N, C-alpha and C positions, 0 to 999 in steps of 0.2 A: 444763661445759655451759652454766651460767648466763652466764658471761662471753661465750661465743660468741653466745648468744641475745640478750644485751643489745647486743653489738656489731652484730649483724645488724639488730635493731630500730632502733638509733640510725642506722645507715647508711641504711636504707630511708627513715626519716623525713627525714634530711638530704638524701638524693638527691631525694626527693619535693618538699621545700621548695625546693631549688635549681631543680628543673625548673619548679615553679610560678612562681618569681620570674623565672627565665630566660625562661619562656614569655611573660611580659608584655613583657619587653624585646625579645624576638624579634619578637613581633607588631607592635611599634611600628616596628621597623627592617626587617622582612621585605618583600621585593618582592611586590607584588600579583600574583596569578595572571593569566595572559593566556589567549588561545585561539588555536589554529591550525587552519585548515580541514584535514580529513582526507579525507572523501569525501561524495558525495551519493547518496541512494537515490531512485529513481523507483518508487514503490510503487503497483501497480494494485489497485483496490478494487471490490468488488461494492456494490450498494446497501445502505445501512444497514438493520438490522432493529430496529424499536422494541420493546423488551421491555416497557416500561410504567413506571409510577410505583412506586417502592419506598419504604421508610421512609427511605432515604438520598437519594432524588432520582430523577430519570428515568434509566432505563437504556437503552442501545442498544449493539448490537454491529455491527461492520463487518468483513466477511470480507476478508482479504488474499489476492489471487489470483495474485500474481506481481510481476514488475518486474525492474529492474536497479539496479546501484550501481557507482560508479567514483570512484577517487581516485588520488593519486600512488603509494600503496603497496599498494592492493588494488582489485580489481574482480571483478564476478561477477553473479549473479542472485538475486533475491528469490524464494523458493520459495512455491508456493501452500499454503494450509492454515493460515495464521496468522490471528490475530484481533485487532482493536482493540476493547477493552471500554471504553465511555465511561459516565461518571456525570455527569449534568447536575444540579448542586447547586441548592438553593433560591436562592442568591445569584447565579445565572447563570453561574458558573464551570463549565467542563467539565473533569473529570479524565479523562485518556487513559491507558490501560494496554494497550499493544500487546505481543503475544507471537508471535514468528515466527522463521523460519529464513532465513539467507542462505547461498549457496554460492559460495565464492571460485572464481576461474578454475582453480585447481589441484585443485579437487574438495573442499576442506575445507568441512565443514558447521559453521556458526557460529550459535549460538542468540542471539537478540536479545530483550531485554526493555526496553521503552521506556516510561517513566512521565513524565507531565508535566501541564501545565495550559493551558487556553485561556481567557483573560480577555477577553471582548468589551468594546470601548470605542468611542466615536464615531470613525469613520474607520478602523476595523480591529480588530485583536485582538493581545493579548500572547500569544504561543505559544512555550513553552519546554518542553523535555523533558530527561531524564537517561537516555540509552541506556546499557545495560549489556550487555556481550558475554561469551559463554562460547565460547571458541575452543579447538580442540585444541592441545596443546603442539606447537610447531613454528614455522613462519614467521609465523603470525598470532597468536602468543602475546602480542604487544604489546597486543592488544585487551583481554586479561585484566588488564593491569597499568597501566591508564590510566583516568582519569576523563574523561568526555565530556559535552558539552552538545549539544542538538539544537534545530533550528528546523524548523517545518513550514509549507510554503506550498502553495497549490493547484498541481496538476500541469497537464498539457496539456488543452485543451478537448475533444479527441476521445474520451478515455476518462476514467472516474472514477479519479483518481489524486492523490497528494500527493508533493511533493518534501521529503525529509527531509535537511537539512544536518547533518553530524556534525562537531563541533568538538572537538579535543583540548584539555583544560585543561593549560596549561604550569605 
């Protein structure tokens, strides 16, 4: 028993050391990730509700009341009932945390959790999110197995809305 335990410990340490050493070499030679456009959401919003100042910063919530989305592999509608919870920090950065549902054209319901930041600067803002999807097993399961990045831009002038670009990290 001792010989087996010694062997397993030695093997684990050697494998770990090789992985660490190999990791450094791999990081230097690995190809940088890229992004590919997947789809765009046009999300309709109600007026924001100011919650007030908290110990973490100013809070506001923005109801999500509908919309649409479309890309080369998926399209459908944004369902009403979601919410964008925002925290306006003391440094002026806004943290966004949106939680809502989309429905694909085939009826599949997909939960979306989108977390990110808005950093204002002269002439605009840096706006990036990391959307995470929970899709049923089946044709949209690829959403569960991929990392995405998001961009947010203002929507059309006729309704309160935002356009959310969803980019797959390659």
